[in-house]
C-alpha positions in Angstrom: -59.9 -22.2 10.4 -60.6 -20.4 13.7 -57.0 -19.5 14.3 -56.7 -17.8 10.9 -59.9 -15.8 11.6 -58.4 -14.7 14.9 -55.2 -13.6 13.2 -57.2 -11.7 10.6 -59.2 -9.8 13.3 -56.0 -8.8 15.1 -54.5 -7.8 11.8 -57.4 -5.5 10.8 -57.5 -4.0 14.3 -53.8 -3.2 14.0 -54.4 -1.7 10.5 -57.3 0.4 11.9 -55.2 1.7 14.8 -52.1 2.6 12.7 -54.0 4.1 9.8 -56.1 6.2 12.2 -53.0 7.5 14.0 -51.3 8.2 10.7 -54.3 10.3 9.6 -54.3 12.2 12.9 -50.6 12.9 12.7 -50.8 14.2 9.1 -53.7 16.4 10.0 -51.8 17.9 13.0 -48.2 17.9 11.9 -48.1 17.3 8.2 -46.5 19.8 5.8 -49.0 22.6 5.4 -47.9 23.5 2.0 -48.8 20.1 0.5 -52.0 20.4 -1.6 -52.6 16.7 -1.2 -52.4 16.8 2.6 -56.2 16.5 3.3 -56.7 13.9 0.6 -54.1 11.8 2.3 -55.9 12.3 5.7 -59.2 11.2 4.2 -57.7 8.1 2.5 -56.1 7.0 5.7 -59.2 7.6 7.7 -61.3 5.6 5.2 -58.7 2.8 5.3 -59.0 2.8 9.1 -62.8 2.6 8.7 -62.5 -0.4 6.3 -60.1 -2.2 8.7 -62.4 -1.6 11.7 -65.5 -2.8 9.7 -63.6 -5.9 8.6 -62.5 -6.7 12.2 -66.1 -6.1 13.4 -68.2 -7.9 10.8 -65.9 -10.1 8.9 -64.0 -9.3 5.7 -66.6 -10.9 3.3 -69.6 -9.0 4.5 -71.3 -6.5 2.1 -70.9 -3.5 4.4 -67.2 -4.2 4.4 -67.1 -4.4 0.6 -68.8 -1.0 0.4 -66.3 0.6 2.8 -63.5 -0.9 0.7 -65.0 0.8 -2.4 -64.9 4.2 -0.7 -61.4 3.5 0.5 -60.1 2.7 -3.0 -61.8 5.8 -4.5 -60.1 7.9 -1.9 -56.7 6.5 -2.9 -57.3 7.1 -6.6 -58.1 10.7 -5.6 -54.8 10.9 -3.6 -53.0 9.8 -6.8 -54.6 12.6 -8.7 -53.7 15.2 -6.1 -50.1 13.9 -6.2 -49.9 15.0 -9.8 -51.1 18.5 -8.8 -48.6 18.6 -5.9 -45.8 17.9 -8.3 -46.4 21.4 -9.7 -47.8 20.2 -13.0 -51.4 21.3 -12.6 -51.6 21.9 -16.4 -51.1 18.1 -16.9 -54.2 17.3 -14.8 -56.4 17.7 -17.9 -54.5 14.7 -19.4 -54.4 12.6 -16.2 -57.9 13.4 -14.9 -59.8 11.4 -17.6 -57.8 8.3 -16.7 -58.4 8.8 -13.0 -62.1 9.3 -13.7 -62.2 6.0 -15.6 -60.5 4.2 -12.7 -63.1 5.7 -10.3 -66.0 4.6 -12.5 -64.7 1.1 -12.7 -64.2 1.0 -8.9 -67.7 2.4 -8.4 -69.1 -0.4 -10.5 -68.1 -2.7 -7.6 -71.2 -1.4 -5.7 -73.4 -2.9 -8.5 -71.5 -6.2 -8.2 -72.1 -6.2 -4.5 -75.8 -5.8 -5.1 -75.8 -8.6 -7.7 -74.0 -10.9 -5.3 -76.6 -10.4 -2.7 -79.5 -11.0 -5.2 -77.8 -14.2 -6.6 -76.5 -15.6 -3.3 -78.5 -18.8 -3.9 -77.3 -19.3 -7.5 -73.7 -20.8 -7.5 -73.1 -20.1 -11.2 -74.2 -16.5 -11.0 -72.3 -15.9 -7.8 -69.1 -17.3 -9.4 -69.5 -15.1 -12.4 -70.0 -12.0 -10.2 -66.9 -12.9 -8.1 -64.7 -13.4 -11.1 -65.9 -10.2 -12.7 -65.3 -8.3 -9.5 -61.7 -9.7 -9.2 -60.8 -9.0 -12.8 -62.1 -5.4 -12.6 -60.3 -4.8 -9.3 -57.0 -6.2 -10.9 -57.4 -3.9 -13.9 -58.1 -0.9 -11.7 -54.9 -1.7 -9.7 -52.9 -2.0 -12.9 -54.2 1.3 -14.2 -53.3 3.0 -10.8 -49.7 1.5 -11.0 -49.3 2.8 -14.5 -50.3 6.3 -13.5 -48.1 6.1 -10.4 -45.1 5.1 -12.6 -45.7 8.0 -15.0 -46.0 10.4 -12.1 -42.6 9.4 -10.6 -40.7 9.0 -13.9 -41.9 12.3 -15.2 -41.3 14.3 -12.0 -38.3 16.6 -11.6 -35.5 15.5 -9.3 -36.6 17.9 -6.6 -40.2 16.7 -6.8 -39.1 13.1 -6.6 -37.4 13.8 -3.3 -40.8 15.0 -2.0 -42.9 12.2 -3.6 -40.8 9.2 -3.1 -42.1 8.1 0.3 -45.7 8.5 -0.8 -45.1 6.9 -4.1 -43.4 3.9 -2.5 -46.3 3.4 -0.1 -48.9 3.5 -2.9 -46.8 1.1 -5.0 -46.6 -1.3 -2.1 -50.3 -1.1 -1.4 -51.4 -1.7 -5.0 -48.8 -4.4 -5.6 -50.3 -6.3 -2.6 -53.8 -5.7 -4.0 -52.7 -6.9 -7.5 -51.5 -10.2 -6.0 -54.6 -10.6 -4.0 -57.1 -10.1 -6.8 -55.0 -12.1 -9.3 -55.0 -15.1 -7.0 -58.7 -14.6 -6.4 -59.5 -14.7 -10.1 -57.2 -17.7 -10.8 -58.4 -19.8 -7.9 -62.0 -18.7 -8.0 -62.0 -18.0 -4.2 -60.7 -15.5 -1.8 -57.1 -16.3 -0.7 -57.8 -16.5 3.1 -54.1 -16.2 4.0 -53.6 -12.9 2.2 -57.0 -11.7 3.5 -55.9 -12.4 7.0 -52.8 -10.2 6.7 -54.5 -7.4 4.7 -54.9 -5.3 7.8 -51.2 -5.7 8.6 -50.3 -4.7 5.1 -52.5 -1.5 5.5 -50.6 -0.7 8.8 -47.2 -1.2 7.1 -48.2 1.0 4.2 -49.6 3.8 6.4 -46.2 4.4 8.1 -44.1 5.5 5.0 -47.1 7.3 3.6 -47.3 9.4 6.7 -43.5 9.9 6.7 -43.9 11.5 3.2 -45.8 14.4 4.7 -43.1 15.3 7.1 -41.6 18.7 6.3 -38.1 17.2 6.2 -39.1 14.1 4.2 -37.2 15.3 1.2 -34.0 14.7 3.1 -35.0 11.3 4.5 -33.6 8.2 2.7 -33.8 4.5 3.5 -30.3 3.3 3.2 -29.9 -0.3 4.3 -26.3 -1.4 4.9 -24.6 -3.4 2.3 -24.2 -6.3 4.7 -28.0 -6.4 5.3 -28.6 -6.1 1.6 -26.2 -8.9 0.7 -27.6 -11.2 3.4 -31.2 -10.4 2.3 -30.3 -11.2 -1.3 -28.6 -14.4 -0.1 -31.8 -15.4 1.7 -33.9 -14.6 -1.3 -31.6 -16.7 -3.5 -31.7 -19.6 -1.1 -35.5 -19.3 -0.8 -36.0 -19.2 -4.5 -33.7 -22.2 -4.8 -35.7 -24.3 -2.4 -39.1 -23.2 -3.8 -37.9 -24.3 -7.3 -36.8 -27.6 -5.8 -40.2 -28.0 -4.1 -42.1 -27.2 -7.3 -40.0 -29.8 -9.2 -40.6 -32.4 -6.5 -44.3 -31.7 -6.5 -44.4 -31.9 -10.3 -43.3 -35.5 -10.0 -46.6 -36.5 -8.6 -47.7 -37.6 -12.1 -45.2 -40.4 -11.9 -45.9 -43.6 -10.2 -44.1 -46.4 -8.4 -40.4 -46.9 -8.4 -39.8 -44.4 -11.2 -41.2 -41.6 -9.0 -39.0 -42.5 -6.0 -35.9 -42.9 -8.1 -36.5 -39.6 -9.8 -37.1 -37.8 -6.5 -33.9 -39.2 -5.0 -31.9 -38.2 -8.2 -33.4 -34.7 -8.0 -32.3 -34.3 -4.4 -28.8 -35.5 -5.2 -28.5 -33.2 -8.2 -29.8 -30.2 -6.1 -27.3 -31.0 -3.3 -24.4 -31.3 -5.7 -25.4 -28.0 -7.4 -25.6 -26.2 -4.1 -22.2 -27.6 -3.0 -20.5 -26.6 -6.3 -22.0 -23.2 -6.9 -23.0 -21.7 -3.6 -19.4 -21.7 -2.1 -17.9 -20.4 -5.4 -16.0 -17.2 -5.1 -16.9 -16.3 -8.7 -20.6 -16.7 -8.1 -20.5 -14.7 -4.9 -18.4 -12.0 -6.7 -20.9 -11.9 -9.5 -23.9 -11.5 -7.1 -22.0 -8.8 -5.2 -21.1 -6.8 -8.3 -24.6 -7.1 -9.7 -26.2 -6.0 -6.4 -23.8 -3.0 -6.0 -24.4 -2.0 -9.6 -28.2 -2.0 -9.4 -29.1 -1.3 -5.7 -26.6 1.3 -4.6 -25.8 4.8 -5.7 -22.0 4.3 -5.0 -19.9 1.2 -5.8 -18.1 1.3 -2.5 -19.2 1.4 1.1 -16.6 4.0 2.1 -17.0 3.5 5.9 -16.4 -0.2 5.8 -13.6 0.2 3.2 -11.8 2.7 5.4 -12.1 0.5 8.5 -10.8 -2.6 6.6 -8.0 -0.5 5.1 -6.9 0.8 8.5 -7.0 -2.7 10.1 -4.9 -4.1 7.2 -2.3 -1.5 7.4 -2.1 -1.4 11.2 -2.1 -5.2 11.7 1.0 -6.7 13.3 0.5 -10.4 13.9 2.4 -13.6 13.7 2.3 -13.8 9.9 5.3 -11.4 9.8 4.0 -9.7 6.7 5.9 -6.5 5.8 4.3 -3.1 5.5 4.9 -3.3 1.7 2.9 -6.5 1.5 0.1 -5.1 3.7 0.0 -2.0 1.5 -0.6 -4.1 -1.6 -3.2 -6.2 0.2 -5.0 -3.0 1.5 -5.3 -1.6 -2.1 -6.2 -5.0 -3.6 -9.0 -5.6 -1.1 -10.8 -2.5 -2.2 -11.1 -3.7 -5.8 -11.4 -7.4 -5.0 -8.1 -8.0 -6.7 -6.6 -11.4 -5.9 -2.9 -10.3 -5.9 -0.6 -7.3 -6.6 2.9 -6.0 -6.9 4.7 -3.1 -5.4 7.2 -1.3 -7.6 9.8 1.0 -5.9 12.1 3.6 -7.6 15.8 3.1 -7.7 18.6 5.7 -7.8 17.9 6.5 -11.4 14.2 6.9 -11.0 13.2 3.7 -12.7 10.8 1.3 -11.0 11.8 -2.2 -10.0 10.2 -5.0 -8.0 9.9 -4.1 -4.4 7.4 -6.7 -3.0 4.5 -8.8 -4.0 1.3 -10.2 -2.4 -0.1 -13.5 -3.7 1.4 -12.9 -7.2 3.2 -16.2 -8.1 5.6 -16.6 -11.0 5.9 -12.9 -11.7 8.6 -13.0 -14.4 9.1 -9.3 -14.7 12.3 -7.6 -16.0 14.6 -5.9 -13.5 13.5 -2.5 -14.8 9.7 -2.9 -14.6 8.9 0.7 -15.6 11.3 3.3 -17.0 12.2 6.6 -15.4 10.3 8.5 -18.1 7.1 6.5 -17.4 7.6 7.0 -13.7 7.9 10.8 -14.3 4.6 10.8 -16.1 2.9 8.9 -13.3 4.4 11.3 -10.8 3.5 14.5 -12.7 0.0 13.6 -13.7 -1.0 11.3 -10.9 -2.1 8.9 -13.6 -3.7 5.6 -12.7 -2.8 3.2 -15.6 -5.6 1.1 -17.0 -3.7 -1.7 -18.7 -6.7 -2.7 -20.8 -6.7 0.9 -22.2 -2.9 0.6 -22.7 -3.3 -2.7 -24.7 -6.0 -1.1 -26.8 -3.7 1.8 -27.7 -5.4 4.6 -25.7 -3.1 7.4 -24.7 -3.7 10.1 -22.1 -0.4 11.9 -21.3 2.1 10.3 -23.7 2.6 7.2 -21.5 2.3 4.8 -24.4 5.7 5.8 -25.8 7.3 4.7 -22.6 5.3 1.6 -21.8 7.3 -1.6 -21.4 6.5 -4.8 -23.2 5.7 -7.0 -20.3 2.0 -6.0 -19.8 1.2 -7.6 -23.2 2.4 -11.0 -21.9 1.3 -10.5 -18.3 -2.5 -10.3 -18.9 -3.2 -10.5 -15.2 -2.1 -6.8 -14.9 -5.2 -4.7 -14.6 -4.3 -1.3 -13.1 -1.2 0.5 -11.8 -1.8 3.0 -9.0 0.9 5.6 -8.2 1.7 6.3 -4.6 2.4 10.0 -4.3 3.6 11.8 -1.2 3.9 15.5 -1.5 3.8 15.1 -5.3 6.8 12.7 -5.1 6.4 9.2 -6.4 7.1 6.8 -3.6 6.1 3.6 -5.5 3.5 2.1 -7.8 1.1 -0.8 -6.9 0.1 -3.0 -9.8 -3.2 -4.8 -9.2 -4.3 -8.0 -10.8 -7.6 -8.4 -12.6 -10.5 -9.2 -10.2 -12.4 -12.5 -10.6 -15.4 -10.7 -12.0 -14.0 -8.6 -14.8 -15.2 -5.0 -15.1 -13.9 -1.7 -16.3 -12.4 1.0 -14.1 -14.8 3.9 -13.6 -14.6 7.4 -12.1 -15.3 6.0 -8.6 -12.4 3.6 -8.9 -10.1 6.3 -10.0 -11.1 8.7 -7.2 -10.9 6.1 -4.4 -7.6 4.5 -5.6 -6.0 7.9 -6.0 -6.8 8.9 -2.4 -5.8 5.5 -1.0 -2.6 5.6 -3.0 -1.6 8.9 -1.3 -2.4 7.5 2.1 -0.3 4.4 1.5 2.5 6.7 0.2 2.5 8.5 3.5 2.8 5.2 5.4 5.7 4.0 3.3 7.5 7.4 3.6 7.1 7.3 7.3 8.6 3.9 7.5 11.5 5.0 5.3 12.0 8.0 7.6 12.0 5.8 10.7 14.5 3.4 9.0 16.8 6.4 8.1 16.6 7.6 11.7 17.4 4.2 13.0 20.3 3.8 10.6 21.7 7.2 11.5 21.5 6.3 15.2 23.4 3.1 14.6 26.0 4.9 12.5 26.5 7.3 15.3 27.1 4.5 17.7 29.4 2.9 15.1 31.4 6.1 14.7 31.9 6.4 18.5 33.2 2.9 18.6 35.6 3.6 15.7 36.9 6.6 17.6 38.0 4.2 20.4 39.4 1.8 17.9 41.4 4.5 16.2 42.8 5.6 19.5 43.9 2.1 20.4 45.5 1.5 17.0 47.3 4.8 17.2 48.8 3.8 20.5 49.8 0.4 19.1 51.4 2.0 16.2 53.5 4.3 18.4 54.6 1.3 20.5 55.6 -0.7 17.5 57.5 2.3 16.1 59.4 2.6 19.4 60.2 -1.1 19.4 61.5 -0.7 15.9 63.9 2.1 16.9 65.1 0.1 20.0 65.7 -3.0 17.9 67.8 -1.1 15.4 70.1 -0.1 18.3 70.3 -3.3 20.4 69.7 -6.3 18.2 72.8 -8.7 18.3 72.2 -11.0 15.4 72.1 -9.3 12.0 69.8 -11.9 10.5 67.3 -11.7 13.3 67.5 -7.9 13.2 66.9 -7.9 9.5 63.8 -10.1 9.8 62.4 -8.2 12.8 62.9 -4.9 11.1 61.0 -6.1 7.9 58.2 -7.5 10.0 57.8 -4.5 12.2 58.0 -2.1 9.3 55.3 -3.9 7.3 53.0 -4.0 10.4 53.5 -0.3 11.1 52.8 0.5 7.4 49.6 -1.4 7.5 48.4 0.1 10.7 49.2 3.6 9.5 47.4 2.9 6.2 44.4 1.6 8.2 44.5 4.7 10.3 44.6 6.9 7.3 41.6 5.2 5.8 39.6 5.3 9.0 40.4 8.9 9.5 39.0 9.7 6.0 35.6 8.1 6.7 32.9 10.7 6.8 35.1 13.6 5.8 34.3 13.4 2.1 38.0 12.9 1.1 38.7 10.9 -2.0 41.5 8.5 -2.9 43.9 9.5 -5.6 42.6 8.3 -9.0 44.9 6.2 -11.3 44.6 4.3 -14.6 43.8 0.7 -13.8 44.1 -2.3 -16.1 41.0 -4.5 -15.9 42.9 -7.7 -16.8 45.6 -7.1 -14.1 43.0 -6.6 -11.4 40.9 -9.6 -12.5 44.0 -11.9 -12.5 45.0 -10.5 -9.1 41.6 -11.3 -7.6 41.6 -14.8 -9.0 45.0 -15.5 -7.6 44.1 -14.3 -4.2 41.5 -17.1 -3.9 43.8 -19.9 -5.0 43.3 -22.9 -2.7 40.2 -21.3 -1.0 37.5 -21.8 -3.6 37.4 -22.3 -7.4 37.3 -18.9 -9.1 37.5 -18.8 -12.9 38.2 -15.9 -15.2 35.8 -16.6 -18.1 36.4 -13.3 -20.0 39.3 -10.9 -19.7 39.9 -7.7 -21.6 42.8 -5.4 -21.0 40.9 -2.1 -21.0 41.9 0.7 -18.6 39.5 2.4 -16.2 40.0 5.3 -13.8 39.9 4.6 -10.0 41.7 3.6 -6.9 43.2 0.1 -7.3 43.4 -0.7 -3.6 39.8 0.3 -3.0 38.6 -1.5 -6.1 40.3 -4.7 -5.1 38.9 -4.5 -1.6 35.3 -4.1 -3.0 35.8 -7.0 -5.6 37.3 -9.3 -2.9 34.2 -8.7 -0.8 31.8 -9.4 -3.7 33.7 -12.6 -4.6 33.7 -13.7 -1.0 29.9 -13.2 -0.9 29.5 -15.3 -4.1 31.7 -18.0 -2.5 29.6 -18.0 0.6 26.4 -18.5 -1.4 27.8 -21.3 -3.6 28.4 -25.0 -3.1 32.0 -25.9 -2.3 32.9 -27.3 -5.7 30.9 -24.9 -7.8 33.1 -22.2 -9.3 32.5 -18.5 -9.2 32.9 -16.8 -12.6 34.6 -13.4 -13.1 34.4 -11.4 -16.3 36.3 -8.2 -17.1 35.4 -6.3 -20.3 34.2 -3.0 -21.8 31.0 -1.9 -23.3 32.6 1.1 -25.1 31.8 3.6 -22.4 32.7 1.9 -19.1 34.8 -1.0 -18.0 32.9 -3.7 -16.2 33.6 -6.5 -13.7 30.9 -9.2 -13.4 31.0 -11.7 -10.5 28.6 -14.5 -11.2 27.6 -17.4 -9.0 25.0 -20.2 -9.2 24.2 -20.1 -5.5 21.1 -19.6 -3.4 20.2 -16.2 -4.9 18.3 -13.4 -3.1 14.7 -12.2 -3.1 13.8 -8.9 -4.8 12.7 -7.6 -1.4 16.1 -8.4 0.2 18.1 -6.9 -2.7 16.1 -3.7 -2.5 15.6 -3.4 1.2 18.4 -5.3 2.9 21.5 -6.0 0.7 22.9 -2.5 0.8 21.6 -1.6 4.3 24.2 -1.3 7.0 23.9 -3.8 9.8 21.5 -6.0 7.8 23.0 -9.4 6.9 21.6 -12.7 5.6 24.6 -14.6 7.1 24.8 -15.9 10.6 27.0 -13.6 12.6 27.5 -11.2 9.7 28.0 -7.5 10.5 26.2 -6.4 7.4 28.4 -3.4 6.5 30.6 -5.0 3.7 28.2 -4.7 0.8 27.3 -1.1 1.7 31.0 -0.3 2.0 31.8 -1.9 -1.4 29.1 0.2 -3.1 30.3 3.4 -1.4 33.9 2.7 -2.5 32.8 2.2 -6.1 30.6 5.2 -6.0 33.5 7.3 -4.8 35.3 6.3 -8.0 32.3 7.6 -10.1 31.2 4.1 -10.7 28.2 2.0 -9.9 27.3 -1.4 -8.5 24.3 -3.3 -9.9 22.9 -6.6 -8.8 20.6 -9.1 -10.5 19.5 -12.2 -8.5 16.9 -14.9 -8.6 16.2 -17.2 -5.7 17.5 -20.7 -6.5 19.3 -19.6 -9.7 22.1 -17.3 -8.5 23.4 -13.8 -8.5 25.3 -11.4 -10.8 27.1 -8.4 -9.4 28.2 -5.8 -12.0 30.8 -3.1 -11.2 31.0 -0.3 -13.8 33.8 2.2 -13.9 34.5 5.0 -16.4 37.0 4.0 -19.1 40.2 6.1 -19.2 39.6 7.0 -22.9 36.0 8.1 -22.3 37.1 10.0 -19.2 39.8 11.9 -21.1 37.4 12.8 -23.9 34.8 14.0 -21.4 37.3 15.9 -19.2 39.2 17.6 -22.1 43.0 18.3 -22.4 43.3 20.2 -19.1 42.8 17.3 -16.8 45.8 15.1 -16.2 45.4 11.4 -15.2 48.3 9.8 -13.4 49.6 6.6 -14.9 49.9 3.5 -12.7 53.5 2.6 -12.3 
């Protein structure tokens, strides 16, 4: 093959040039303190000499074989000097005998060259000499690799940083030689393809060997990107796959006729089906990725790429209309390859409830997902919960005593990451178990903790922006109310004047009587509205009275007669403390919301009862329901409404009225199932016990 011979000549010329330049560079610029410096220069120079001889005379000529022997002896000496350079000269007395044995075995190649020349005309003797030479060379290479392994494994960490480039070059050189001589022995002839690229291999090996003699080589590292590594591994897997298929196809040569053709077609179909099923599999790709990261990289995460992806996810504003809460979950889940996640947000009592979810279907979690005590531990300790440790009973800061029951049933839950902003818990992200199961390690804890703090700052910033926007809209609302109050005040004055004139000039007694009643009622209502509007924002409270739950419940039901079915399913006559007018106003609004969400003929249920501490009203409907995100972020936000044309201030006002009476308003809702509003007010008896005998509570007349 003329073209293969030409490639071999060019390869050896390149090897001679690169090896010679590498030897010259080490001699002039190599680290002067290295005791193996001149040994390396000699080895590279002899390698250049061997490559030049092979390019000039042909690789199989005796003179080339003799130059190869001198080259190999020089590299064995370099290995011996590497042990000395490691600072372990006292161990040379143990290594030197092995190196001498390797040198003697290599020197015996000179005898074999002479025997090959003498028996060139005897095929049997020539074959025996060739096989003996190949097996001795293979054994020499194996011995050199064993010594090199012992050198690097036994070296101190600081010495490894100096030796790694030289050791890597020697390992590559002897690995190539081992393959070359092994194939020579097995096939009984020189592998011409490998022989043609031997010079190229020498050139490639000379470069890292010379780099190892750089004074700053200890700080140099070869760090291929993860993308390059994963793509290279993919190519290797694909190559191995096709090589296996080729070997299987060639092994079918022993078959004959139709059976052979049928088997080959079946093999191709099976191979194609296997590739279509397994290669696109997310689980297979995840396993390969985890395995590669575990064994090829010092760190699990590529922090640069993770930070870029995190920033792009958080800052994305596209047409998908995903909220910041959902993007925060996704950003954290992408880091750990988690398929889905939940965001828990604190309520007024410090307990954590559902705030948002990302790709987590059928999350049947209780309204109180985590208690206030558990939230306090996460806030105080910055603890990242490993749910597998929780299920196994492992406790770190006393969190097991406050763990809810749902993680035992929801086995997808894998980790809970607290979001801390200035040591205040903004929320908690619950991550689902990744497709390739693994345990959380120190690197996961460090990265998730830092990312959690960053996400907390984004969520806090959004809350601050929302608060500023809300304050601005309230300011505008207050300005408008000032004009409304002025107009109503003028109207009240005019009606009062009309009332006084009518008292003096009306002719008919009956007309005068009706007109007076109508005008007086209108004036009273307007004045009452003025008084209520005037108290907004001043902190003034209505006068508190004892209120009968049953009376208020019946009054609410009666007010909706003929409008929509409203049924009183439970009615207890307990007394609470509050403002009846404000309470009825809040309840009417809640019942009206329930009616708006229900079908025309589906009744809204009202329950009035006591739990021993507080009196409670429950308004229950079987309507459309609301999402957890809307309940938390929109229901009690002014100017946010789910109804067309709604002003969005009624629910907020109802809650503020109830809070002004020292009560609370809770809501439970499921989309497609309905909603339950619960109004809780302090019982009169409980209030008197708590307040003591000094406080007087006015009875309702």
